[in-house]
N, C-alpha and C positions, 0 to 999 in steps of 0.2 A: 082251611086254607082255602082264599078266595077261589074263585073258577077264573080256568083260563083264560076266558072271553073278558074277564073282567082286566085283567093285564095288556089287552091288545090295545083297551080304552086307554089306560093311563101313556104307553109307549104312542098312540097315536096325537093326545090332549099335547102330551111333551112336545113331540114332532112339530106344532101347528106351532108353535112356540120358536122352535128349535129353526126353522124353514124364515126367519127374519133377518138370520146373520148371511144367508145364501141370497134367497129367492125375494127379499127385498133391498137387496143393494143394489140393481138400477133405481128403483123410488128413492133410496136415501142417499147415494152417491152425488147427484147432482147438488142436493141441497146442503150436503157436508162439504163439498167445494165453494159453494157462495156464503155460507156461515161461516166458517173456517178462513175463507179467501186464500186458498190453496189452489195448486196446478192440477191436472186431470191423474197424472204420473205419481203424486202423491197421494190421492183418494183412490185410484186402483193398488198403490200399494199396501192400504189397510184389509184389502180383497185376500191380495198375497198371504198376508199378516194370518188372516182368518183359516185360509187354507191349509196354511203350516200348521197351526196352533191346534187348529180343530182334530186336525189327522193325527200327529204325531201323539196328541195328549190321550187320545183314546186306545193307547197301548198302555200307558200306565194305568188307566181309568179300567181299561179292559182286564186286565191283570190282578188292580183289587176286586172288581167285582166275579173274577171267575175265582179266584183263591181264598180271600177272603168273607166281604158283605155287597150283594147287589145293592143292600138295601141303604148300605152308609152312603156307597160308589155315586148312588142317584141324587142322595137327598146332597151332597158336595157339590156333585156337577148341576145341580139345578141351581142352589144357591150363585155357582159361580155366573153360570149363564144369565141370571137375570138380574145380577149385580153388573156385570159386564155394560149390559143396556142402560141401565140408570147411570152410572158413571161416566159412561162414554156421552151420554148426552149433556153432562155439564163440563166439559173437557173444554179447557181455556184455550187449548192450541193444539194441531194436529196431532206432536209428540203426546200428548196426555191423551187423546183420541188412539193412539196404536198400542197403548202401555194399558188399556182397559179395555180395546177391543181383542185386546188378548187375551187377557183374563176370561172373556167371557165369550170367546172361540173356542177357547180350551173346555171348558164349562159344558160348550154346546154340544163338542165331539164327542166327550165321555158318556152324557147323556144320549145322545144318536145310539150310540155303541149299543147301549144297556136296553134301549128303547127296540129296537131291531132284533136282539137278543131275548128277548121277552116271547117273542113269537118265534122265533130259530128253537130255541131250548125245549118252549112248551107244546112245538105240535109237529108231528111225525112227518118225512120226507113227502109224504103223498099230498100232504096239504100246506106243506113250509111256503111254499110259494106264495099263495093267498094272502098268509095269514101275514107274513114279511110284507107283503105288499101292501095290505091294508092298513098295517101301522105305519108306512113309508105316505101313504096317501096324506097323512097329514100335514107331512113337509111339503108338499106342495098346494094343498089349502092355505096352509098359513098365511103363504106368501098373497095369497089369493083374496083370504080376509083382511089382512092388514095393511096392501098396497094402496088401495083407494082412499083409507084414512090418509094414510102419510103423504098422497099426493095433494091433499087437501092443503096441507101447508107450505108455506114460505122459507121456515129452517126445519132442521133435522131435531133438533132438540126435546120439543114439547111430544109429536109421537114417539120417540124413542123411549122418554122417560114413561109412558104412559105404560107402552108395551113390557116395558121392563119391570114395571109396579104389577101389573097383573099376571105376569111370569110369578112375580117374588107370589104374591097370595093365592095363584089356582096350582101353579107348577109344585110347587114345593111341600107343599100339604099329601099332594096326589103320590110323591114321591115316596113317601114314609108308609106305604103298603108293597112297594116294589119287592119280588122274593122273586127266586130262581128254583128248578129243582131240586133232591136232592143229588148231591157229585156221585154217588154210588147208582143212580139210574142213567147214568151218561156215560159215553164213549166217545174217543177220538184222540188225534193227534197232538201232541204236544207242540206248542211255537218252534222250540227248538230243531224237531223232528220235521217239522213242515220245511223251514228252512231249507232243507239240508235237500229236498226233493226240486228236479229242473219241472215238474208240471207246475208246481207252486209258483218259480218264476216268471217263466211262460203266461201262466193265467194274469199275473201281476200285470206284467208288461199290457198285455190286453185290457186290463181292465182301464188303465192310465191312457193308452190311444181311445177307450170307446166312449168315455164322459166327456172327451174333450170339445166335440159339440153341446152340447147342453152345459158344460160351466163358460162356453164362451158366450152363451147366449145369456146366461144368467150373470154374467160379471157386465160385458160389453155387449150388450141390446142398444142402447143409447149413442155409443160411439158408430156400431156396424149399420145404426139407422138413419144413419145425419142423409139431410136431404130430403127425408118424408117428412110428412106432417107431423105435428103433435100428436090430435089424435090419434092417427096410427101407432105412434111408439108409445103411449099410454095404452092403450088396448095391447098391443104387445107385452109389455108389463105385467097387465091385471091380467090376462090368460094364460102369461106363459106358465105360471105355477100350479093354476088350476089344470092345464093338458098334463103338467107333469105330474101332476099327485093323481089323476082319475084313472092314468094310463099303468100305473102300478099292480093296484089289485087284480087288472085284466090279465097283463101280461104274467105276473106271478100267476094267476089260474092258468093261464095257457101252457107257463111253463112245468106247471103240475100234472101237465095232460100229455105235451109232447115230447120235454125234455129240458132242461136248463140249455143246455148246450145250441139244441135247434131255434130256441128262441131269442138265444143273443145273435146267431144269426139274423134272423129275421127282421130283428129291431135296427141291428149296426146297420145292415144293408138298406133299411128304410131310411135311417138318419144318413147314409151316404147322398142318397136322392136328393132331399130336403135341405143340406146342407148346402148344396149347388144353388140353389134357389136363395139363398140368402143374398148373392150377388144381385139380384132382380127384387124381391119383395120379403127384404129381410125381417120387418115386423111380424108380418103373415107366419112365414116359413118360420121363424122363431119357434112359431106357438107349435108346429108339428113337430120338430127338433125335440121340444120340451116332450111333447105326448110319449115320444119313445124314447128319449134319453132318459127321462125321469126312472122309467122302470127299467132301466139298467143295472143301476146300482144297486136294486132290493133284489135283482136274480143275481148278481156274481156275490150278494151277501148268500142267498141261501146255496150257494152253488158252493160256498167252501162249506158251509156245515154239512151239504151230501157227502163232498169229497172225503172230507177230513173231521167229519163227526163234530156233535158239539158239545162237546164236555169243555171244550178249551176255544169255543166260536168265537165270546167277544174279543179276546185277546187276537185270536188268529183273523177277525176279519176287522181288526181294528188295523192290524198290522196290513192287510188288506187295501186298508182304506188311508193309508198313509201314501197310497197311490193318487189319492184326490188333490196332495199337495202337489205332487209334481203337475197334473192336470193344470192344476189352478194357473200354477206358475207360467205354465204355458199359455194358457189362455186368459191371462190378463197382464203380464208386465211385459212377455216376449208378443202377444197379440197387438198390446200397445205399440210396441217397436215396430213390428210389420206395418202396421194401420199409416202409421206418423211418418215414418222413415222411407220406407219401399213403395205401399199403395194398398187401398183398399181390398184390389181382387187378389194380392201377395197372401193376404189376412185370410179371407174367406177360403184359397185353396189351402190352407194347413188345416183348417178346421176340414175342409172336403175330406181329404184323403184320411184323415185318423181313422175313419172306421172299418176301412179294407184293412187297415193296422192291425186292428183289432180283432178283426175277423181269421188274421193270418196267424196271430199268434194264439188265439184260442185254439185252433185248429190243430197245431204243434201241441198244445198241453192234452188236448184229448187224444194225440197218439203216443203222448209220452209215458 
């Protein structure tokens, strides 16, 4: 049997390519707008498609991985993720782009769930936060690796095609080694039992609001930064995924030491403060929001494993991850509406109050 450290490496590399769907969106979106000759709202709809298909496909993929075969599910999802990029790069219109992007997003979501749960299932509770954070590090660093390359081009097709081909020849072969521990060695609540508890739903709502700042700057940094010089926006786009990545192992380690819930409080309050600064120094403040916000996702995933066990953790985390679809709609379509129809300050105010709502619901969950 492979050493569990090798599973972390597989998960980290898979996350490097997964991150293109989210953390390279700020680099791709203006290129897509110009290449396909579409409006901002039409491009942002593609990001919403990503969040919806990525999150809800995780439930299906999580069930297959937990109950049937993690390896087969990982191979299937890595193929979908790679082909989604390749086919989207060849799209003759935005409608074809939506279809191929949806396929790739579904693959990305399933692969994200399996990669995270390689850490959750193979590592015990007192080391789980750091392990999940280390795998999630790839989700931030991938954007930092690919974004400078993408920004060299004047259209989106070539860089997306190259990244998709690299994923096809690197990630797909690696997923043939994926494996979970024997089911008999794991314990935990099934999804049906989990969904009947008030604690779960309070945790879910908390997660939705907790990641709104991160998803907002991931999808809409360009429009939030209108009026700033191009170099500042490029700096924000490049460093946002780096900051999001490097915070994950550290805050995961911290959560192993002081507890997940206390760590979420610290991170959410910090996101609250720096979200306000989006009004004044958006490209730079977004980097700090990314530093704190990126780690929240991996900590919530670890928290589900702690509270509800690891036997069904791929499925349970997939259900939690559907909250990202809700956040994605709030942070792309709804945020774009506020920005264009009401005003920039109102859009940022919505981002600003979300961490406080997250803290409130998590507090209620901890008492339930």
